[in-house]
ROSE-4610 file (N, C-alpha, C; in Angstrom, 1 decimal, always signed):
// ROSE-4610
residu = [M/M/M/A/A/A/R/R/R/F/F/F/K/K/K/F/F/F/A/A/A/L/L/L/D/D/D/P/P/P/V/V/V/L/L/L/M/M/M/H/H/H/R/R/R/K/K/K/R/R/R/I/I/I/E/E/E/E/E/E/R/R/R/E/E/E/Q/Q/Q/G/G/G/N/N/N/V/V/V/A/A/A/V/V/V/A/A/A/G/G/G/R/R/R/A/A/A/H/H/H/V/V/V/A/A/A/A/A/A/L/L/L/D/D/D/E/E/E/F/F/F/R/R/R/R/R/R/L/L/L/D/D/D/A/A/A/A/A/A/F/F/F/A/A/A/E/E/E/H/H/H/S/S/S/L/L/L/L/L/L/L/L/L/R/R/R/E/E/E/Q/Q/Q/H/H/H/R/R/R/S/S/S/L/L/L/P/P/P/V/V/V/E/E/E/E/E/E/L/L/L/Q/Q/Q/L/L/L/I/I/I/Y/Y/Y/G/G/G/H/H/H/L/L/L/S/S/S/Y/Y/Y/L/L/L/D/D/D/R/R/R/A/A/A/M/M/M/D/D/D/A/A/A/A/A/A/L/L/L/R/R/R/D/D/D/V/V/V/D/D/D/A/A/A/R/R/R/K/K/K/R/R/R/E/E/E/L/L/L/D/D/D/A/A/A/A/A/A/M/M/M/D/D/D/V/V/V/L/L/L/H/H/H/E/E/E/A/A/A/M/M/M/K/K/K/R/R/R/R/R/R/K/K/K/V/V/V/V/V/V/E/E/E/S/S/S/L/L/L/K/K/K/E/E/E/R/R/R/G/G/G/R/R/R/V/V/V/K/K/K/F/F/F/R/R/R/L/L/L/D/D/D/L/L/L/L/L/L/R/R/R/H/H/H/E/E/E/Q/Q/Q/N/N/N/E/E/E/L/L/L/D/D/D/D/D/D/G/G/G/N/N/N/A/A/A/R/R/R/R/R/R/W/W/W/E/E/E/R/R/R/R/R/R/T/T/T/A/A/A/N/N/N/P/P/P/H/H/H/E/E/E/I/I/I/G/G/G/G/G/G/Q/Q/Q]
num = [1/1/1/2/2/2/3/3/3/4/4/4/5/5/5/6/6/6/7/7/7/8/8/8/9/9/9/10/10/10/11/11/11/12/12/12/13/13/13/14/14/14/15/15/15/16/16/16/17/17/17/18/18/18/19/19/19/20/20/20/21/21/21/22/22/22/23/23/23/24/24/24/25/25/25/26/26/26/27/27/27/28/28/28/29/29/29/30/30/30/31/31/31/32/32/32/33/33/33/34/34/34/35/35/35/36/36/36/37/37/37/38/38/38/39/39/39/40/40/40/41/41/41/42/42/42/43/43/43/44/44/44/45/45/45/46/46/46/47/47/47/48/48/48/49/49/49/50/50/50/51/51/51/52/52/52/53/53/53/54/54/54/55/55/55/56/56/56/57/57/57/58/58/58/59/59/59/60/60/60/61/61/61/62/62/62/63/63/63/64/64/64/65/65/65/66/66/66/67/67/67/68/68/68/69/69/69/70/70/70/71/71/71/72/72/72/73/73/73/74/74/74/75/75/75/76/76/76/77/77/77/78/78/78/79/79/79/80/80/80/81/81/81/82/82/82/83/83/83/84/84/84/85/85/85/86/86/86/87/87/87/88/88/88/89/89/89/90/90/90/91/91/91/92/92/92/93/93/93/94/94/94/95/95/95/96/96/96/97/97/97/98/98/98/99/99/99/100/100/100/101/101/101/102/102/102/103/103/103/104/104/104/105/105/105/106/106/106/107/107/107/108/108/108/109/109/109/110/110/110/111/111/111/112/112/112/113/113/113/114/114/114/115/115/115/116/116/116/117/117/117/118/118/118/119/119/119/120/120/120/121/121/121/122/122/122/123/123/123/124/124/124/125/125/125/126/126/126/127/127/127/128/128/128/129/129/129/130/130/130/131/131/131/132/132/132/133/133/133/134/134/134/135/135/135/136/136/136/137/137/137/138/138/138/139/139/139/140/140/140/141/141/141/142/142/142/143/143/143/144/144/144/145/145/145/146/146/146/147/147/147/148/148/148/149/149/149/150/150/150/151/151/151/152/152/152/153/153/153/154/154/154/155/155/155]
x = [+63.8/+63.9/+63.3/+63.7/+63.5/+62.4/+61.6/+60.1/+60.3/+59.6/+59.6/+58.8/+59.4/+58.7/+58.6/+57.2/+57.4/+57.1/+58.2/+58.1/+56.7/+56.3/+55.4/+53.8/+53.8/+52.3/+51.6/+51.8/+50.7/+50.6/+51.3/+50.9/+50.1/+50.3/+49.5/+48.0/+48.0/+46.5/+45.6/+46.7/+46.0/+45.2/+45.9/+45.7/+44.5/+44.4/+43.6/+42.1/+42.3/+41.1/+40.7/+41.4/+41.2/+40.2/+41.0/+40.3/+38.9/+38.8/+37.3/+36.0/+37.0/+36.0/+35.5/+36.4/+35.9/+35.0/+35.2/+34.4/+32.8/+32.8/+31.5/+31.0/+31.9/+31.5/+30.8/+31.7/+31.2/+29.7/+29.4/+28.3/+27.2/+27.5/+26.1/+25.9/+27.2/+26.9/+26.2/+26.6/+25.9/+24.6/+24.2/+22.5/+21.9/+22.5/+22.0/+21.6/+22.6/+22.5/+21.1/+21.0/+20.0/+18.6/+18.7/+17.3/+16.8/+17.7/+17.9/+17.3/+17.8/+17.1/+15.9/+15.7/+14.5/+13.4/+13.4/+12.7/+12.3/+13.4/+13.2/+12.2/+12.7/+11.8/+10.2/+10.1/+8.7/+8.1/+8.5/+8.2/+7.9/+8.8/+8.7/+7.3/+7.3/+6.0/+4.9/+4.8/+3.3/+3.2/+4.2/+4.1/+3.5/+3.9/+3.6/+2.1/+1.8/+0.4/-0.7/-0.3/-1.1/-1.2/+0.0/-0.2/-1.1/-0.9/-2.0/-3.2/-3.5/-4.9/-5.3/-4.6/-5.1/-5.4/-4.1/-4.4/-5.7/-6.1/-7.3/-8.6/-8.7/-9.7/-10.1/-9.1/-9.2/-10.5/-11.3/-12.6/-13.8/-13.5/-14.6/-14.6/-13.4/-13.0/-13.6/-13.9/-14.6/-13.5/-13.7/-12.5/-11.9/-12.5/-11.9/-10.8/-11.1/-10.4/-9.2/-9.4/-8.4/-7.4/-7.7/-7.0/-6.1/-6.8/-6.2/-4.9/-5.2/-4.3/-3.2/-3.3/-2.5/-1.6/-2.2/-1.4/-0.6/-1.0/-0.1/+1.0/+0.8/+1.7/+2.6/+2.5/+3.2/+4.3/+3.6/+4.5/+5.3/+4.7/+5.4/+6.9/+6.6/+7.7/+8.8/+8.3/+9.1/+10.1/+9.0/+10.1/+10.8/+10.7/+11.4/+12.6/+12.7/+13.9/+14.7/+14.0/+14.8/+15.4/+14.9/+15.0/+16.2/+16.3/+17.3/+18.5/+18.3/+19.5/+20.1/+19.1/+19.9/+20.4/+19.7/+20.5/+21.8/+22.0/+23.5/+24.3/+23.7/+24.8/+25.2/+24.2/+24.6/+25.5/+25.3/+26.2/+27.7/+27.7/+28.7/+29.6/+28.8/+29.3/+29.8/+29.2/+29.5/+30.7/+31.0/+32.4/+33.7/+33.1/+34.0/+34.4/+33.5/+33.8/+34.5/+34.5/+35.0/+36.6/+36.9/+38.1/+39.2/+38.3/+39.0/+39.2/+38.4/+38.4/+39.6/+40.0/+40.7/+42.1/+42.4/+43.5/+43.8/+43.1/+43.1/+43.5/+42.8/+43.7/+45.1/+45.3/+46.9/+47.5/+47.2/+48.1/+48.3/+47.3/+47.6/+48.4/+48.0/+48.7/+50.3/+50.8/+52.0/+52.7/+52.1/+52.7/+52.9/+51.6/+51.8/+52.7/+53.0/+54.2/+55.6/+55.4/+56.7/+57.3/+55.8/+56.0/+56.3/+55.8/+56.1/+57.5/+58.0/+59.3/+60.2/+59.9/+60.8/+60.6/+59.7/+59.3/+60.4/+60.0/+61.0/+62.8/+62.7/+64.3/+64.6/+63.8/+64.0/+64.2/+63.5/+63.7/+64.9/+65.2/+66.5/+67.9/+67.8/+68.7/+68.8/+67.8/+67.5/+68.3/+67.8/+68.5/+70.1/+70.4/+72.0/+72.6/+71.8/+72.5/+72.9/+71.6/+71.5/+72.8/+72.9/+74.2/+75.4/+75.5/+77.0/+77.1/+76.3/+76.6/+77.0/+76.1/+76.5/+78.1/+78.1/+79.3/+80.7/+80.4/+81.6/+81.4/+80.8/+80.7/+81.4/+81.1/+81.8/+83.2/+83.5/+85.2/+85.9/+84.9/+85.7/+85.9/+85.2/+85.3/+86.3/+86.7/+87.5/+89.0/+89.1/+90.1/+90.7/+89.8/+90.3/+90.5/+90.1/+90.4/+91.7/+92.0/+93.3/+94.4/+94.1/+95.1/+95.4/+94.5/+94.7/+94.5/+95.6/+95.3/+95.1/+95.5/+95.0/+93.5/+92.8/+91.4/+90.8/+90.0/+89.4/+87.9/+87.3/+85.7/+85.3/+86.1/+85.5/+85.7/+86.5/+86.4/+87.5]
y = [+132.6/+134.2/+134.3/+135.2/+135.6/+136.6/+136.3/+136.8/+137.8/+139.1/+139.8/+139.5/+139.5/+139.4/+140.3/+141.2/+142.1/+141.9/+141.9/+141.7/+142.1/+143.4/+143.9/+143.8/+142.7/+142.3/+141.9/+141.4/+141.3/+142.6/+143.6/+145.0/+145.4/+145.3/+145.9/+145.6/+144.2/+143.3/+143.7/+143.9/+144.4/+145.8/+146.6/+148.1/+148.4/+147.3/+147.1/+146.7/+145.8/+145.3/+146.7/+146.9/+148.5/+149.3/+149.8/+150.4/+150.2/+148.9/+148.3/+148.4/+148.3/+148.3/+149.7/+150.5/+152.0/+152.5/+151.8/+152.3/+151.7/+150.6/+150.4/+151.2/+151.7/+152.5/+153.8/+154.2/+155.4/+155.3/+154.0/+153.8/+153.5/+153.0/+153.2/+154.3/+155.3/+156.8/+157.3/+157.4/+157.8/+157.5/+156.4/+155.7/+156.7/+156.4/+157.4/+158.7/+159.3/+160.7/+160.8/+160.1/+160.2/+159.8/+158.9/+158.7/+159.9/+160.4/+161.6/+162.7/+163.1/+164.3/+163.6/+162.5/+162.1/+162.3/+161.9/+162.3/+163.5/+164.8/+166.0/+166.4/+166.0/+166.4/+165.9/+164.7/+164.4/+165.2/+165.7/+166.4/+168.0/+168.3/+169.7/+169.6/+168.7/+168.6/+168.3/+167.7/+167.8/+168.8/+169.8/+170.9/+171.9/+171.9/+172.8/+172.5/+171.2/+170.8/+171.3/+171.1/+171.5/+173.0/+173.8/+175.2/+175.5/+175.1/+175.5/+175.3/+174.0/+173.8/+174.7/+175.1/+176.1/+177.4/+177.6/+179.1/+179.2/+177.9/+178.3/+178.0/+177.0/+176.8/+177.6/+178.5/+178.8/+179.0/+179.9/+180.5/+179.7/+178.4/+177.7/+176.4/+176.2/+175.0/+175.4/+174.7/+174.5/+174.7/+175.3/+175.6/+174.5/+173.3/+172.1/+171.7/+171.5/+171.3/+172.3/+173.5/+174.4/+174.1/+173.9/+173.6/+172.2/+171.4/+170.2/+170.6/+171.4/+171.5/+172.5/+173.4/+174.0/+173.1/+172.5/+171.5/+170.7/+170.0/+169.3/+170.2/+171.4/+172.4/+172.3/+172.5/+172.7/+171.4/+170.4/+169.2/+168.9/+169.4/+169.1/+170.2/+171.3/+172.2/+171.9/+171.3/+170.5/+169.5/+168.6/+167.3/+167.6/+168.7/+169.4/+169.7/+170.6/+170.9/+169.9/+168.7/+167.4/+166.9/+166.7/+166.2/+166.6/+168.4/+169.0/+168.5/+168.8/+168.3/+166.8/+166.0/+164.4/+164.7/+165.5/+165.4/+166.2/+167.0/+167.8/+166.6/+166.1/+164.9/+163.8/+163.3/+162.4/+163.2/+164.0/+164.6/+164.8/+165.1/+165.0/+163.6/+162.5/+161.3/+161.0/+161.2/+160.8/+161.3/+163.0/+163.7/+162.8/+162.7/+162.0/+160.3/+159.9/+158.3/+158.7/+159.8/+160.0/+160.6/+161.2/+161.4/+160.3/+159.1/+158.0/+157.4/+157.2/+156.6/+157.1/+158.4/+159.0/+158.9/+158.6/+158.4/+156.7/+156.0/+154.6/+154.5/+155.5/+155.5/+155.6/+156.8/+157.5/+156.5/+155.8/+154.6/+153.3/+153.0/+152.2/+152.6/+153.7/+154.2/+154.4/+154.6/+154.7/+153.2/+152.0/+150.8/+150.3/+150.8/+150.3/+151.2/+152.3/+153.1/+152.6/+152.1/+151.2/+150.0/+149.5/+148.0/+148.6/+149.5/+150.1/+150.2/+151.0/+151.4/+150.1/+149.0/+147.9/+147.0/+147.1/+146.4/+147.3/+148.2/+149.1/+148.7/+148.8/+148.8/+147.3/+146.1/+144.8/+144.4/+145.4/+145.2/+146.0/+147.0/+147.6/+146.5/+146.0/+145.1/+144.1/+143.4/+142.1/+142.7/+144.0/+144.0/+144.7/+145.2/+145.5/+144.1/+142.9/+142.1/+141.3/+141.5/+140.9/+141.6/+142.9/+143.5/+143.0/+142.8/+142.5/+141.2/+140.1/+138.8/+139.3/+139.9/+140.1/+141.0/+141.7/+142.5/+141.4/+140.5/+139.5/+138.7/+138.3/+137.2/+138.0/+139.3/+139.9/+140.3/+140.4/+140.5/+139.3/+138.2/+136.9/+136.5/+136.7/+136.8/+137.5/+138.9/+139.8/+139.2/+138.8/+138.0/+137.0/+136.0/+135.0/+135.1/+136.4/+136.8/+137.7/+138.3/+139.2/+138.1/+137.1/+136.2/+135.3/+134.9/+134.1/+135.1/+136.0/+136.6/+136.0/+135.0/+133.9/+134.1/+134.0/+133.9/+135.2/+134.8/+136.2/+135.8/+136.7/+136.8/+135.5/+135.1/+134.1/+132.7/+132.7/+131.0/+130.3]
z = [+200.9/+201.2/+202.5/+203.7/+204.8/+204.9/+206.0/+205.7/+206.9/+206.8/+207.9/+209.0/+210.3/+211.7/+212.4/+213.0/+213.7/+215.2/+216.1/+217.2/+218.1/+217.6/+218.3/+217.7/+217.0/+216.6/+217.6/+219.0/+219.7/+220.4/+220.5/+221.0/+219.9/+218.8/+217.8/+217.6/+217.8/+217.9/+219.0/+220.2/+221.4/+221.1/+220.6/+220.3/+219.4/+218.4/+217.3/+218.1/+218.9/+219.9/+220.7/+221.0/+222.2/+221.2/+220.2/+219.1/+218.6/+218.6/+218.1/+219.1/+220.4/+221.7/+221.5/+221.6/+221.6/+220.5/+219.3/+218.3/+218.5/+219.2/+219.9/+220.9/+221.9/+222.6/+222.0/+221.2/+220.1/+219.7/+219.1/+218.6/+219.4/+220.5/+222.0/+222.3/+222.4/+222.9/+221.7/+220.4/+219.4/+219.2/+219.5/+219.5/+220.8/+221.8/+223.1/+222.8/+222.2/+221.9/+220.7/+219.5/+218.9/+219.5/+220.3/+221.1/+222.0/+222.6/+223.5/+222.7/+221.3/+220.3/+220.2/+219.7/+219.3/+220.5/+221.6/+222.5/+222.7/+222.8/+222.9/+221.4/+220.3/+219.2/+219.4/+220.1/+220.1/+221.3/+222.2/+223.2/+222.9/+222.0/+221.2/+220.0/+219.8/+218.8/+219.5/+220.5/+221.1/+221.7/+222.4/+222.6/+221.9/+220.7/+219.5/+219.1/+219.3/+218.8/+219.7/+221.2/+222.0/+222.4/+221.9/+222.2/+220.7/+219.5/+218.4/+218.7/+219.3/+219.7/+220.9/+221.7/+222.6/+222.0/+221.2/+220.4/+219.7/+219.0/+217.9/+218.6/+219.7/+220.4/+221.5/+222.2/+223.6/+224.0/+223.0/+223.7/+223.6/+222.7/+222.6/+223.5/+224.4/+225.4/+226.8/+227.4/+228.6/+229.5/+230.6/+231.7/+232.2/+232.4/+232.7/+231.9/+230.5/+229.5/+229.2/+229.5/+229.6/+230.3/+231.8/+233.0/+232.4/+231.9/+231.6/+230.5/+229.6/+228.6/+228.9/+229.7/+230.5/+231.2/+232.1/+233.0/+232.1/+231.2/+230.3/+229.5/+228.9/+228.6/+229.5/+230.8/+231.9/+232.3/+232.1/+232.2/+230.7/+229.9/+228.5/+228.6/+229.0/+229.1/+230.0/+231.2/+232.0/+231.5/+231.2/+230.1/+229.1/+228.5/+227.4/+228.1/+229.0/+229.9/+230.3/+230.8/+231.3/+230.0/+229.0/+227.6/+227.2/+227.3/+226.8/+227.6/+228.8/+229.8/+229.2/+229.2/+228.8/+227.4/+226.5/+225.2/+225.4/+226.1/+226.7/+227.1/+228.4/+228.9/+227.8/+227.0/+226.1/+225.1/+224.6/+223.9/+224.3/+225.8/+226.3/+226.3/+226.8/+226.6/+225.2/+224.3/+222.9/+222.4/+222.8/+222.8/+223.6/+224.7/+225.5/+224.8/+224.5/+223.8/+222.7/+222.0/+220.5/+221.2/+222.0/+222.5/+222.8/+223.3/+223.6/+222.4/+221.5/+220.0/+219.5/+219.6/+218.6/+219.4/+220.9/+221.5/+221.0/+221.3/+220.9/+219.3/+218.5/+217.1/+217.0/+217.7/+217.6/+218.2/+219.1/+220.0/+218.9/+217.9/+217.3/+216.0/+215.5/+214.4/+214.7/+215.8/+216.3/+216.1/+216.8/+216.4/+215.1/+214.3/+212.9/+212.1/+212.6/+211.9/+212.0/+213.3/+213.6/+213.0/+212.8/+211.6/+210.4/+209.8/+208.5/+208.5/+209.5/+209.3/+209.3/+210.1/+210.4/+209.1/+208.4/+207.3/+206.1/+206.1/+205.1/+205.4/+206.7/+207.1/+206.8/+207.1/+206.6/+204.9/+204.3/+202.7/+202.5/+203.0/+202.6/+202.9/+204.2/+204.5/+203.6/+203.1/+202.4/+200.7/+200.4/+199.1/+199.2/+200.6/+201.0/+201.0/+201.6/+201.7/+200.2/+199.6/+198.0/+197.1/+197.3/+196.9/+196.9/+198.4/+198.8/+198.4/+198.1/+197.6/+195.9/+195.4/+194.1/+194.1/+194.6/+194.7/+195.1/+195.8/+196.3/+195.2/+194.4/+193.5/+192.5/+191.8/+191.0/+191.5/+192.5/+192.8/+192.7/+193.2/+192.8/+191.4/+190.6/+189.4/+188.5/+189.2/+188.6/+189.0/+190.2/+190.7/+190.1/+189.7/+188.8/+187.5/+187.0/+185.7/+185.7/+186.8/+186.8/+187.3/+187.9/+188.2/+187.3/+186.3/+184.8/+183.8/+183.4/+182.2/+180.8/+180.8/+179.2/+179.1/+180.2/+180.3/+180.0/+178.4/+177.7/+178.0/+178.7/+178.6/+179.4/+180.3/+181.4/+180.9/+179.8/+179.0/+179.6]
């Protein structure tokens, strides 16, 4: 029995490798986005902790310590702004990587659908060929029977 051979298998394999590479890029971008979010959350928690300390103990703290706390809060505020910009940048990178991955998936699926259509056509052609052989055999038997009217039931 004949086997189906898809001429574009090398193209399909190449597109699968591209898709796998893009999946890796999405994973890297996703980890970078999560790390940026974690850093922002860490800074936000530190800001909240120092703000609470300042509110609760403002009257009892010496001036030098108040200056240090206010300076640190100012630093944390600037760091949070920078971290938020980093989160946004990482999110854009993740979105771009996802777009490239989706495009790679579409390109792979196009070739896979061509392969599936080719496989279906191959099966139909094979069935058609088998049916034609059966029809030819039946036609030959019919011709033999009609040529020899004394033969009954193929005897």
